[in-house]
C-alpha positions in Angstrom: -51.9 52.4 12.5 -54.9 53.4 14.6 -57.3 52.9 11.6 -56.0 49.3 11.4 -56.1 48.5 15.1 -59.8 49.4 15.7 -61.2 47.0 13.1 -58.8 44.3 14.2 -60.0 44.6 17.8 -63.6 44.7 16.7 -63.1 41.5 14.7 -61.8 39.7 17.8 -64.5 41.1 20.1 -67.6 40.4 18.0 -68.8 36.8 17.9 -68.8 35.0 14.6 -71.6 32.8 13.3 -70.8 29.2 14.4 -72.7 26.1 13.5 -73.6 24.7 16.9 -75.2 21.6 15.6 -73.2 18.4 16.2 -73.9 14.8 15.1 -72.8 11.8 17.1 -72.4 8.2 16.0 -73.1 5.8 18.9 -71.8 2.3 18.2 -72.7 -0.8 20.3 -70.9 -4.1 20.2 -72.4 -6.9 22.1 -71.3 -10.4 22.7 -73.6 -13.4 22.9 -71.9 -14.2 26.2 -73.0 -11.0 27.9 -70.1 -8.7 27.3 -70.2 -5.6 25.2 -69.0 -2.0 24.5 -70.5 1.4 23.7 -68.6 4.2 22.0 -69.5 7.7 20.7 -67.8 9.5 17.8 -68.5 13.0 16.7 -69.4 13.4 13.0 -69.5 16.4 10.7 -73.0 15.7 9.3 -76.0 13.3 9.6 -75.1 11.8 6.2 -71.6 11.0 7.3 -72.9 9.5 10.6 -75.3 7.2 8.7 -72.6 6.2 6.2 -70.1 5.3 8.9 -72.7 3.5 11.0 -73.6 1.3 8.0 -69.9 0.5 7.5 -69.7 -0.4 11.2 -72.6 -2.9 11.0 -71.5 -4.5 7.8 -67.8 -4.9 8.6 -66.8 -8.5 8.8 -65.1 -10.3 11.6 -64.2 -13.9 12.0 -66.4 -14.1 15.0 -69.5 -12.4 13.4 -71.9 -15.1 14.7 -71.0 -14.3 18.3 -71.3 -10.5 18.1 -74.1 -8.0 17.5 -73.2 -4.6 16.0 -75.6 -1.7 16.2 -75.4 2.0 15.6 -77.5 5.1 16.2 -77.0 8.7 15.0 -78.1 11.5 17.3 -78.1 15.2 16.8 -76.6 17.3 19.6 -76.4 21.0 20.2 
């Protein structure tokens, strides 16, 4: 039992390698009348961020002429 307990405690005590890199999709939705919104969404990778941002800007709405959609991908720590 003691032989099993020591490695188990060591596994919990020692830090494991963690990918600390994060990617954020920042979306911006602006109205021609002055209103707008800003939102951030955490993504798994830069590629996923780019793909979802392109979906956001190309998605259609019946009021497309009155709104501007933009996105930015940023890398965090």
